[in-house]
C-alpha positions as CSV (number, residue, x, y, z in Angstrom):
1,M,33.6,-123.4,-41.1
2,Q,36.1,-123.8,-38.3
3,Q,33.2,-123.0,-35.7
4,I,31.3,-125.9,-37.2
5,I,34.2,-128.1,-36.8
6,N,34.6,-127.1,-33.5
7,F,31.0,-127.5,-32.2
8,L,31.2,-131.1,-33.8
9,I,34.4,-132.0,-32.0
10,K,32.9,-130.5,-28.9
11,N,29.9,-132.6,-29.1
12,K,31.1,-135.5,-30.7
13,N,29.8,-138.0,-27.8
14,F,26.2,-136.7,-28.0
15,I,26.2,-136.7,-31.9
16,L,27.3,-140.3,-31.8
17,F,24.9,-141.3,-29.2
18,M,22.0,-139.5,-31.1
19,L,23.2,-141.3,-34.5
20,L,23.3,-144.8,-32.8
21,L,20.0,-144.1,-31.2
22,F,18.3,-143.3,-34.7
23,I,19.8,-146.4,-36.2
24,S,18.5,-148.6,-33.5
25,L,15.1,-147.3,-33.7
26,V,15.2,-147.7,-37.5
27,F,16.2,-151.4,-36.9
28,T,13.5,-151.8,-34.3
29,I,10.7,-150.6,-36.2
30,Q,11.8,-152.6,-39.3
31,S,11.9,-155.9,-37.4
32,H,8.9,-155.6,-35.1
33,S,5.4,-155.4,-36.8
34,Y,4.0,-153.8,-33.4
35,H,6.5,-151.0,-33.3
36,K,6.2,-150.3,-37.1
37,S,2.4,-150.0,-36.8
38,K,2.8,-147.6,-33.9
39,F,5.3,-145.6,-35.9
40,I,3.0,-145.5,-39.0
41,N,-0.1,-144.3,-36.9
42,S,2.2,-141.4,-35.2
43,A,3.1,-140.3,-38.7
44,N,-0.2,-140.4,-40.2
45,W,-1.2,-138.2,-37.0
46,L,1.5,-135.8,-37.5
47,T,0.9,-135.3,-41.4
48,G,-3.0,-135.3,-40.8
49,G,-2.4,-132.4,-38.5
50,V,-0.3,-130.6,-40.9
51,Y,-2.8,-131.0,-43.8
52,E,-5.3,-129.8,-41.4
53,Q,-3.6,-126.7,-40.5
54,A,-2.8,-126.1,-44.2
55,N,-6.4,-126.8,-45.2
56,G,-7.4,-124.0,-42.9
57,V,-5.1,-121.5,-44.3
58,S,-6.4,-122.3,-47.7
59,S,-10.1,-122.1,-46.4
60,Y,-9.3,-118.8,-44.9
61,F,-8.0,-117.6,-48.1
62,S,-11.3,-118.6,-49.9
63,L,-13.5,-116.8,-47.6
64,K,-14.1,-114.1,-50.2
65,S,-15.3,-116.4,-52.8
66,E,-17.5,-118.2,-50.3
67,N,-19.0,-114.9,-49.0
68,E,-19.8,-114.1,-52.7
69,K,-21.6,-117.3,-53.0
70,L,-23.7,-117.0,-49.8
71,V,-24.6,-113.5,-51.1
72,E,-25.9,-115.1,-54.2
73,E,-27.8,-117.6,-52.4
74,N,-29.5,-115.0,-50.2
75,R,-30.5,-113.1,-53.3
76,R,-32.2,-116.1,-54.8
77,L,-34.0,-116.8,-51.3
78,K,-35.1,-113.2,-51.0
79,N,-36.6,-113.3,-54.4
80,I,-38.6,-116.1,-53.4
81,L,-39.5,-114.3,-50.2
82,Y,-40.8,-111.2,-51.9
83,S,-42.8,-113.3,-54.4
84,K,-46.6,-113.2,-55.0
85,K,-47.2,-116.3,-53.4
86,D,-47.2,-116.2,-49.2
87,S,-45.6,-119.7,-48.9
88,L,-44.3,-122.8,-50.8
89,D,-46.2,-126.0,-50.4
90,T,-42.9,-128.1,-50.7
91,V,-39.3,-127.2,-50.4
92,Q,-37.4,-127.3,-53.7
93,F,-34.9,-125.4,-55.9
94,I,-36.2,-122.7,-57.9
95,D,-35.0,-120.6,-60.6
96,S,-35.6,-117.0,-59.2
97,T,-35.5,-115.5,-62.7
98,S,-38.6,-117.6,-63.8
99,Y,-40.6,-117.7,-60.6
100,P,-43.4,-115.2,-60.7
101,T,-42.5,-112.1,-58.5
102,D,-43.3,-108.6,-57.5
103,Y,-39.7,-107.8,-56.9
104,L,-36.4,-108.6,-58.2
105,L,-33.1,-108.5,-56.4
106,R,-29.8,-108.1,-57.8
107,T,-26.3,-108.4,-56.0
108,A,-23.9,-105.6,-55.8
109,K,-20.8,-104.6,-53.6
110,I,-20.2,-101.2,-52.3
111,T,-16.8,-99.6,-53.5
112,K,-17.2,-96.4,-51.5
113,N,-19.3,-95.5,-48.5
114,S,-19.5,-91.9,-46.7
115,Y,-21.4,-91.7,-43.4
116,S,-19.9,-88.7,-41.8
117,K,-21.2,-85.9,-44.0
118,S,-24.7,-84.3,-43.9
119,N,-25.5,-85.7,-47.4
120,N,-24.0,-89.1,-47.6
121,V,-23.6,-90.9,-51.0
122,I,-22.6,-94.7,-51.7
123,L,-21.1,-96.0,-54.8
124,I,-21.8,-99.6,-55.8
125,N,-20.0,-101.6,-58.7
126,K,-23.4,-102.3,-60.7
127,G,-24.9,-100.1,-63.4
128,S,-27.2,-99.9,-66.5
129,A,-25.2,-102.8,-67.8
130,D,-26.5,-104.7,-65.0
131,S,-30.1,-103.5,-65.3
132,I,-29.6,-101.0,-62.3
133,K,-31.9,-98.1,-62.6
134,T,-32.9,-94.9,-60.7
135,D,-35.1,-95.0,-57.9
136,M,-34.3,-98.6,-56.9
137,G,-34.1,-99.7,-53.3
138,V,-31.0,-100.8,-51.8
139,I,-30.8,-103.2,-48.8
140,T,-28.7,-105.8,-46.8
141,P,-29.9,-108.9,-45.0
142,N,-30.1,-106.4,-42.0
143,G,-31.9,-103.8,-43.4
144,I,-32.3,-100.7,-45.8
145,I,-29.4,-98.9,-47.3
146,G,-30.8,-96.1,-49.5
147,V,-32.3,-95.4,-52.9
148,V,-30.2,-95.5,-56.3
149,D,-29.8,-92.0,-57.7
150,R,-27.6,-91.7,-60.7
151,V,-26.5,-94.6,-63.0
152,G,-23.6,-95.0,-65.1
153,G,-22.8,-98.1,-67.3
154,S,-20.9,-100.2,-64.6
155,H,-21.5,-98.1,-61.4
156,A,-24.2,-96.4,-59.7
157,T,-24.6,-94.1,-56.8
158,V,-27.1,-94.4,-53.7
159,I,-28.6,-91.8,-51.7
160,S,-28.0,-93.2,-48.3
161,I,-30.5,-93.1,-45.6
162,L,-27.8,-91.0,-43.8
163,N,-28.8,-88.0,-46.2
164,S,-30.8,-84.9,-45.5
165,I,-33.0,-85.3,-48.5
166,S,-33.7,-89.0,-47.8
167,K,-37.4,-89.6,-47.1
168,I,-38.6,-93.0,-46.6
169,N,-42.1,-94.5,-45.8
170,A,-41.7,-96.6,-42.7
171,Q,-44.2,-98.4,-40.3
172,L,-44.3,-99.6,-36.6
173,K,-44.2,-103.3,-36.9
174,N,-46.8,-104.0,-34.4
175,T,-49.3,-101.5,-35.5
176,T,-50.6,-100.0,-38.6
177,H,-49.3,-96.2,-38.0
178,F,-46.9,-95.0,-40.5
179,G,-44.1,-92.2,-40.6
180,T,-41.4,-90.8,-42.5
181,L,-37.9,-91.9,-42.2
182,S,-35.1,-89.2,-42.2
183,W,-31.9,-88.4,-40.7
184,N,-30.9,-85.4,-38.7
185,G,-27.3,-85.5,-39.5
186,K,-25.8,-86.5,-36.1
187,N,-25.4,-90.2,-35.1
188,P,-24.6,-92.7,-38.1
189,N,-26.5,-95.4,-36.5
190,I,-29.6,-93.5,-35.4
191,V,-32.2,-92.2,-37.8
192,Q,-35.6,-90.4,-37.1
193,L,-39.1,-91.6,-37.8
194,E,-41.3,-88.5,-37.8
195,D,-44.9,-87.8,-37.8
196,V,-46.1,-90.8,-36.0
197,E,-50.0,-90.5,-35.1
198,K,-50.4,-89.7,-31.4
199,L,-52.9,-92.5,-31.0
200,A,-50.3,-95.1,-32.0
201,K,-49.2,-97.6,-29.2
202,F,-45.6,-98.6,-28.9
203,K,-42.7,-98.8,-26.7
204,I,-38.9,-98.7,-26.6
205,S,-37.3,-101.4,-28.5
206,D,-40.3,-102.3,-30.8
207,T,-39.2,-102.9,-34.5
208,I,-39.5,-100.4,-37.4
209,I,-40.0,-101.8,-40.8
210,T,-40.6,-100.4,-44.4
211,G,-44.3,-99.6,-45.0
212,G,-44.5,-100.7,-48.7
213,N,-46.5,-97.4,-49.4
214,S,-44.2,-96.7,-52.1
215,T,-42.5,-98.8,-55.2
216,L,-39.0,-98.4,-53.7
217,F,-39.3,-101.1,-50.9
218,P,-41.5,-104.1,-50.3
219,K,-43.2,-103.9,-47.0
220,G,-41.6,-105.6,-43.9
221,I,-38.0,-105.0,-44.6
222,P,-36.3,-104.3,-41.1
223,I,-35.1,-101.0,-40.4
224,G,-34.1,-100.8,-36.6
225,T,-35.6,-100.7,-33.1
226,I,-37.0,-97.7,-31.2
227,K,-34.3,-96.0,-28.9
228,D,-36.3,-93.2,-27.5
229,F,-39.2,-90.8,-28.5
230,T,-40.8,-87.4,-27.9
231,L,-44.2,-85.9,-28.7
232,N,-44.2,-82.8,-30.7
233,T,-46.7,-81.0,-29.1
234,S,-47.3,-78.4,-31.8
235,K,-48.3,-81.3,-34.1
236,N,-49.6,-83.6,-31.7
237,L,-47.4,-86.3,-33.4
238,Y,-44.5,-88.3,-32.4
239,D,-40.8,-88.0,-33.2
240,I,-39.1,-91.2,-32.7
241,N,-35.4,-92.1,-32.8
242,V,-34.4,-95.5,-34.4
243,Q,-31.5,-97.5,-33.8
244,L,-30.6,-99.0,-37.1
245,F,-29.9,-103.0,-37.5
246,N,-27.4,-102.1,-40.2
247,D,-24.0,-100.8,-39.0
248,M,-23.9,-97.8,-41.9
249,T,-20.1,-97.5,-41.2
250,S,-19.4,-101.0,-42.2
251,L,-20.9,-102.0,-45.4
252,E,-19.9,-104.3,-48.3
253,H,-22.4,-106.6,-50.0
254,V,-25.9,-105.2,-51.0
255,Y,-29.0,-106.1,-52.9
256,V,-30.9,-103.6,-55.1
257,I,-34.5,-104.3,-55.5
258,E,-36.4,-103.8,-58.6
259,N,-40.2,-103.4,-58.5
260,L,-41.5,-105.2,-61.6
261,H,-44.9,-103.3,-61.5
262,R,-43.3,-99.7,-60.8
263,E,-44.1,-98.2,-64.4
264,E,-47.6,-99.4,-64.1
265,I,-48.3,-98.0,-60.4
266,D,-46.7,-94.8,-61.3
267,N,-48.9,-94.4,-64.3
268,L,-52.0,-95.0,-62.3
269,L,-51.2,-92.7,-59.6
270,A,-50.1,-89.9,-61.8
271,P,-52.2,-87.0,-61.7
272,N,-54.5,-86.5,-64.6
273,N,-53.2,-84.1,-67.4
């Protein structure tokens, strides 16, 4: 307390000056409309800046909710994209659950992701209660992730494309030539497209997409680009290294794809007993 008193005594002239200055400013603002309007405008500018900063902070903490809304909106649009119709005559809002489609997409979130093992498995937060079933494809907006393997009530495991048992049909985007997508267990961002016909014409940086020759994925989902390739002289086939569009070490939101005609197709293709 004594230090405060000493400070006031020591700076009494300055404190008195500031007090008189404040009182004079108040009287000036109150008695002159011009000064009053300027003060109000300055106050509005200051409070507006404070509110803008506060709103920015609030928006930051609501990003998670907004991201989930965007994921859901992307799901709806992708349902339309994979519909039977190639195009829509008019732009309109459509309930994707009633729109005739070959594929139905459901959103999910990755709760556990492994990518440093030879047989990597991903855990998602949706299961049988959410109509998730085995052998459903899993993708992100950037490309494929893997295939649903085991399903519980509220969670499911996904065999990642970074798994030695993963074999997925893939195609060179600019040709009709196919191969089998697998992983050699080395780089988590590079997979291998094997057994591509020697007659295929392609170059480095060409795009690889899903081939659509299975009931797992629609045709045309992006996978990655050609990084380099070699010709397997014993088979006379190309082996291609593919740089993935997805960063497999950083995944969160995914889509699970259901082929609505899968049972019918599987029955037709099943060998006769």
